[in-house]
C-alpha positions in Angstrom: 51.2 89.3 50.6 48.2 89.9 52.9 46.4 88.1 49.7 48.0 84.8 50.3 46.9 84.5 54.3 43.4 85.3 53.4 42.4 83.5 50.4 42.9 79.5 49.8 44.9 78.8 46.9 42.8 77.2 44.0 44.3 75.5 40.7 44.9 78.1 38.4 43.8 77.6 34.3 45.7 77.3 31.2 45.8 81.3 31.2 46.5 81.9 34.7 42.8 82.8 35.5 41.7 80.6 38.5 38.7 78.5 38.0 35.5 77.7 40.2 33.7 74.3 40.3 30.3 74.9 39.4 27.6 72.6 38.6 24.8 73.4 36.2 21.8 71.6 38.0 18.8 70.2 35.3 16.0 71.5 36.1 13.1 69.6 37.9 10.3 68.4 35.7 7.0 67.1 37.3 5.8 63.9 36.0 4.3 63.6 32.8 0.6 64.3 32.5 -1.7 61.8 32.3 -3.1 61.0 28.2 -6.7 61.2 27.9 -8.2 59.6 25.4 -9.0 56.4 23.8 -6.7 53.6 22.7 -6.7 55.1 19.3 -4.6 57.8 20.3 -0.5 57.4 19.9 -1.5 53.8 18.6 -2.1 52.1 15.0 -5.0 53.9 13.5 -6.1 50.7 11.3 -6.8 47.1 12.2 -4.0 44.8 10.8 -5.9 41.7 9.3 -3.9 38.3 10.6 -1.7 36.7 8.0 -3.0 33.1 7.5 -0.9 30.1 5.8 -1.6 29.9 2.6 -0.3 26.6 1.8 -3.2 25.5 5.2 -6.0 27.6 3.6 -5.5 26.1 0.0 -4.5 22.1 1.3 -1.5 22.1 -0.5 0.6 19.2 1.1 3.7 19.0 -0.9 5.7 22.2 -1.9 7.6 20.9 -5.1 11.0 22.7 -6.0 9.8 22.4 -9.6 7.6 25.0 -8.8 9.2 28.1 -9.4 6.0 30.5 -9.9 4.9 29.6 -6.0 8.5 29.7 -4.9 9.4 32.8 -6.2 6.4 34.4 -4.1 8.5 33.8 -1.2 12.4 34.9 -2.4 12.8 38.6 -2.3 14.1 40.4 -5.3 17.5 40.7 -3.7 17.2 36.6 -3.5 17.0 36.7 0.0 13.8 33.8 1.0 11.3 36.3 2.9 10.6 35.4 6.2 7.5 34.0 8.3 6.0 37.5 9.8 5.6 38.6 6.4 4.5 36.5 4.5 2.3 34.9 7.0 3.3 30.9 6.4 3.3 29.0 9.0 6.4 27.1 10.6 6.5 23.3 9.4 5.6 24.7 6.0 8.2 27.7 6.4 10.8 24.7 6.6 9.8 23.0 3.8 9.4 26.1 1.5 12.7 26.7 2.4 14.2 23.6 1.5 12.4 23.4 -1.7 13.7 27.3 -2.5 17.1 25.8 -1.8 16.6 22.4 -4.0 15.3 25.1 -7.0 18.7 27.0 -6.3 21.2 24.1 -6.2 19.5 23.2 -10.1 19.6 26.7 -10.8 15.3 27.2 -11.3 15.4 30.1 -8.8 18.9 32.5 -8.8 21.0 32.4 -5.5 21.5 36.7 -5.7 18.9 38.7 -6.9 19.9 41.5 -9.9 22.7 44.1 -8.8 
C-alpha cells in the first residue's frame, strides 16, 4: 500500500512491466566541410560536345518518309522514336522527322515495334 501512494501509476506493457518514455536524440553534426579543389572534383571529368542538328548541317530541307536508311537512325531497336536530347536534332526538324517516321510505319517501311 505504501508503494501505491509514493509511486505514480504508469501504463503497463504487454508483459506487465512498466514502460518509460525515452526519446533517443540524434547526434548533432556540424556543418559540412568546404570543398577544396578545382571545378573538376565531383563534376564531369570530360567535356561533352554540343550536339548539332544533322539536317541543318547537311542542309537537308525535306525529310522524305521513303528514305528508310535515314529514318532508321532516329528509331531505337524497340521501335520508339529517339528524343531530341539524345540525337541533337533541332525542334522543327524533329517534328518533321516524327511525322515522316509515322508515315513510314503506316505503309510498313518501318516497324511499329522492335524485335521481341
